[in-house]
C-alpha positions in Angstrom: 0.0 0.0 0.0 1.1 3.6 -0.6 2.3 5.2 2.5 0.7 8.4 3.9 3.9 10.4 3.3 4.0 9.6 -0.4 0.3 10.4 -0.6 0.8 13.8 1.1 3.6 14.6 -1.3 1.7 13.5 -4.3 -1.6 15.2 -3.4 -0.7 18.8 -4.6 0.5 17.4 -7.9 -2.7 15.4 -8.4 -4.7 18.6 -7.9 -2.4 20.5 -10.3 -2.5 17.7 -13.0 -5.8 18.8 -14.6 -4.6 22.4 -14.9 -1.3 21.1 -16.3 -3.0 19.0 -18.9 -5.2 21.9 -20.0 -2.1 24.2 -20.1 -0.2 21.7 -22.3 -3.0 21.5 -24.9 -4.1 25.1 -24.7 -0.7 26.8 -24.6 2.3 24.6 -25.2 0.9 22.6 -28.1 0.0 25.7 -30.2 3.4 27.2 -29.6 5.1 24.0 -30.6 3.0 23.7 -33.7 3.7 27.3 -34.6 7.4 26.8 -34.1 7.5 23.7 -36.3 5.4 25.5 -39.0 7.9 28.4 -39.1 10.5 26.1 -40.6 8.3 25.0 -43.6 7.2 26.7 -46.8 3.5 26.4 -46.0 0.9 28.2 -48.0 -2.8 28.7 -47.3 -5.1 26.0 -48.7 -2.4 23.4 -48.9 -2.1 20.6 -46.3 0.8 20.9 -44.0 2.0 17.4 -45.0 2.6 18.8 -48.6 4.7 21.7 -47.4 8.5 21.7 -48.0 11.1 22.1 -45.3 12.7 25.6 -45.5 15.0 25.5 -42.5 15.8 29.0 -41.4 14.7 30.4 -44.8 11.6 32.1 -43.4 13.5 33.8 -40.7 16.3 34.9 -43.1 13.7 36.3 -45.5 12.0 38.2 -42.6 15.2 39.7 -41.3 16.2 40.9 -44.8 12.7 42.3 -45.5 12.6 46.1 -45.3 8.9 45.9 -44.5 9.7 44.0 -41.4 12.2 46.6 -40.3 9.6 49.3 -40.8 6.9 47.4 -39.0 9.3 46.6 -36.1 10.2 50.3 -35.7 6.5 51.3 -35.8 5.7 48.6 -33.2 8.5 49.8 -30.8 7.5 53.4 -31.3 3.8 52.7 -30.7 4.3 50.4 -27.7 6.7 52.6 -25.7 4.9 55.8 -26.5 1.5 54.6 -25.4 2.8 52.9 -22.3 4.8 55.9 -21.1 1.9 58.3 -21.8 -0.7 56.0 -20.3 1.4 55.5 -17.1 1.9 59.3 -16.8 -1.8 60.1 -17.3 -3.2 57.2 -15.4 -1.0 57.7 -12.3 -1.7 61.4 -12.4 -5.5 60.9 -12.5 -5.2 58.5 -9.6 -3.4 61.2 -7.5 -6.0 63.7 -8.5 -8.9 61.5 -7.4 -7.2 60.1 -4.3 -9.0 62.4 -2.0 -12.8 62.1 -1.6 -14.6 64.8 -3.6 -18.2 65.3 -4.6 -19.1 63.2 -7.6 -16.2 60.8 -7.2 -18.3 57.8 -8.3 -19.4 59.6 -11.5 -15.8 60.5 -12.3 -14.5 57.0 -11.8 -17.3 55.6 -14.0 -16.6 58.0 -16.8 -12.9 57.2 -16.7 -13.5 53.4 -16.8 -16.0 53.5 -19.7 -13.5 53.5 -22.6 -11.9 50.3 -21.4 -15.2 48.5 -21.5 -15.8 49.3 -25.2 -14.9 46.6 -27.8 -11.7 47.5 -29.7 -13.5 47.3 -33.0 -16.1 49.9 -31.8 -13.2 52.1 -30.6 -11.6 51.9 -34.0 -14.8 52.8 -35.8 -15.6 55.7 -33.4 -12.2 57.3 -33.8 -12.2 56.7 -37.5 -15.4 58.7 -37.8 -14.1 61.4 -35.4 -11.0 61.7 -37.6 -13.0 61.9 -40.8 -11.8 65.0 -42.8 -15.3 65.9 -44.1 -17.7 65.3 -41.1 -15.4 64.3 -38.2 -16.0 66.2 -35.0 -12.3 66.9 -34.5 -11.7 68.7 -37.8 -15.1 70.6 -37.4 -13.9 71.8 -34.0 -10.5 72.9 -35.5 -12.3 74.8 -38.2 -14.5 76.6 -35.7 -11.4 77.7 -33.8 -9.8 79.0 -37.0 -7.4 76.2 -37.6 -6.9 74.2 -40.8 -8.2 70.6 -40.9 -5.7 67.9 -40.4 -5.5 64.7 -42.5 -5.4 62.5 -39.4 -5.5 59.1 -41.0 -4.4 59.9 -44.6 -1.0 61.5 -43.7 2.0 59.4 -42.8 3.0 62.1 -40.3 -0.4 62.1 -38.5 -1.6 58.5 -38.8 0.6 57.0 -36.0 -0.1 59.8 -33.5 -3.8 59.4 -34.3 -3.7 55.7 -33.5 -1.7 56.4 -30.3 -4.3 58.9 -29.1 -7.1 56.3 -29.6 -5.1 53.7 -27.7 -4.4 56.1 -24.8 -8.1 57.0 -24.6 -9.0 53.4 -24.3 -6.4 52.0 -22.0 -5.4 54.8 -19.7 -8.4 53.7 -17.4 -6.6 50.4 -16.9 -3.6 52.2 -15.4 -5.8 54.5 -13.5 -7.7 51.7 -11.8 -4.6 49.8 -10.7 -2.8 53.0 -9.6 -5.8 54.2 -7.6 -6.1 50.7 -5.9 -2.4 50.8 -5.1 -2.6 54.3 -3.8 -5.6 53.6 -1.5 -3.9 50.5 -0.1 -0.7 52.3 1.0 0.1 52.1 4.7 -1.2 55.2 6.4 1.6 55.1 9.0 4.3 55.9 6.4 2.3 58.9 5.0 1.5 60.2 8.5 5.1 59.9 9.5 6.3 61.9 6.5 3.6 64.5 7.2 4.8 64.9 10.8 8.4 65.2 9.5 7.3 68.2 7.4 7.1 66.6 4.0 5.1 68.6 1.4 2.5 67.0 -0.8 4.9 66.7 -3.7 7.6 65.2 -1.5 5.1 62.6 -0.2 4.3 61.7 -3.8 7.9 61.5 -5.0 9.6 59.9 -2.0 6.8 57.9 -0.3 3.8 57.1 -2.4 5.4 56.3 -5.8 8.2 54.1 -4.4 5.6 52.2 -2.4 3.4 51.9 -5.5 6.2 50.8 -7.7 5.5 47.0 -7.6 2.0 47.6 -8.9 3.2 50.2 -11.4 5.8 47.7 -12.8 3.1 45.0 -13.3 0.7 47.5 -14.9 3.4 48.7 -17.3 4.4 45.1 -18.1 0.8 44.1 -18.9 0.2 47.2 -21.0 3.5 46.7 -22.9 2.6 43.1 -23.7 -0.8 44.2 -24.9 0.5 47.1 -26.9 2.8 44.8 -28.9 -0.1 42.6 -30.0 -2.8 45.2 -30.5 -4.6 44.7 -33.8 -8.3 45.5 -34.0 -8.1 49.3 -33.5 -5.3 49.8 -36.0 -6.9 47.4 -38.5 -10.2 49.4 -38.4 -8.7 52.8 -38.4 -5.9 52.6 -41.0 -5.3 49.0 -41.9 -1.6 49.7 -41.5 -1.5 52.7 -43.8 -0.8 55.1 -45.3 2.0 53.0 -46.6 3.5 51.3 -43.6 3.3 54.2 -41.2 0.9 52.3 -38.8 1.6 48.7 -39.7 2.7 47.0 -36.5 4.0 43.4 -36.3 0.6 41.8 -35.4 -1.0 43.5 -38.5 1.9 42.3 -40.7 1.4 38.8 -39.4 -2.3 39.0 -40.3 -1.5 40.3 -43.8 1.2 37.7 -44.4 -1.1 34.8 -43.3 -4.5 35.8 -44.8 -3.6 38.1 -47.7 -0.3 36.7 -49.0 -1.2 33.2 -47.8 2.3 32.6 -46.5 1.5 30.6 -43.4 5.1 29.5 -42.8 6.4 33.1 -42.9 3.5 34.3 -40.7 4.4 31.6 -38.1 8.0 32.8 -38.2 6.8 36.4 -37.7 4.7 35.2 -34.8 7.7 33.6 -33.1 9.7 36.7 -33.5 6.9 38.8 -31.9 6.7 36.1 -29.1 10.4 36.3 -28.5 10.3 40.2 -28.2 7.5 40.0 -25.7 9.3 37.3 -23.7 12.5 39.4 -23.6 10.5 42.4 -22.3 8.8 40.2 -19.7 12.0 38.7 -18.4 13.7 42.1 -18.3 10.8 43.5 -16.2 10.9 40.5 -13.8 14.7 40.8 -13.4 14.2 44.5 -12.6 11.5 43.6 -10.1 13.8 41.0 -8.4 16.7 43.5 -8.3 14.5 46.2 -6.8 13.1 43.8 -4.2 16.6 42.7 -3.2 17.7 46.4 -2.9 14.7 47.1 -0.7 15.4 44.1 1.5 19.0 45.1 2.0 17.9 48.7 2.8 15.4 47.4 5.4 18.0 45.1 6.9 20.5 47.9 7.1 17.9 50.2 8.8 17.1 47.5 11.4 20.8 47.0 12.2 21.3 50.8 12.6 18.2 50.9 14.8 
């Protein structure tokens, strides 16, 4: 008979087994299939068994493709711009609404609404708002005496237009997490800084933001990952145009797979995008671990001095 010690050790793994099986089939199997497909010259409509082995040919073609270089630059620019601006605006709004004011519930509801709208609807709404003939934005500019701007038809304005739409939709996500982190800060630290004569700005810079940093790092990581794989809003608003000015990697993957019918190259592009996201994720986790270690050493030093 199986001893009770062995049963006690095996029980957690038995409970985790169903989740592990689901994870293998829902996550690991598709990634493995995608990786294998990236080494074959596979076209849409043809069985995978009839595809020819291409080795690293798909990756070499992608790395030498100027369109990939342009899309990669657009993706990096888009992702880092939206994350930085959303973090700045979201955290700022959280500090503004930290104190209880009249109509707080209404303000929070209004700020959260954009995040609840489907991305396709967001793309359509902003596309109509940017319309040069009847869009509300250009109409307002004309009323104020300015010239209308070709928001989505100019290579210089198309990417900023998409960035504005993304900021409008996803800043509430940063706002919610920042406000929750702000309201959960230990009151003792804030009261101690106030007793020591710290001003409001000093409390924000030296007390509140450092204590909020673990939540802010996670929020930035989640938004960075999502920004690298955004598709619907850009697809509806510009379809990557004009030219390649708004064609991010996820949109290039879609066009390669379903317009050019090059499934092998689309799989290779997907693996490259996955690798980029993994590198960013690992870098953020390493930064978090280093920061936690620094905080632990500082606390240990403070206890020794005390």
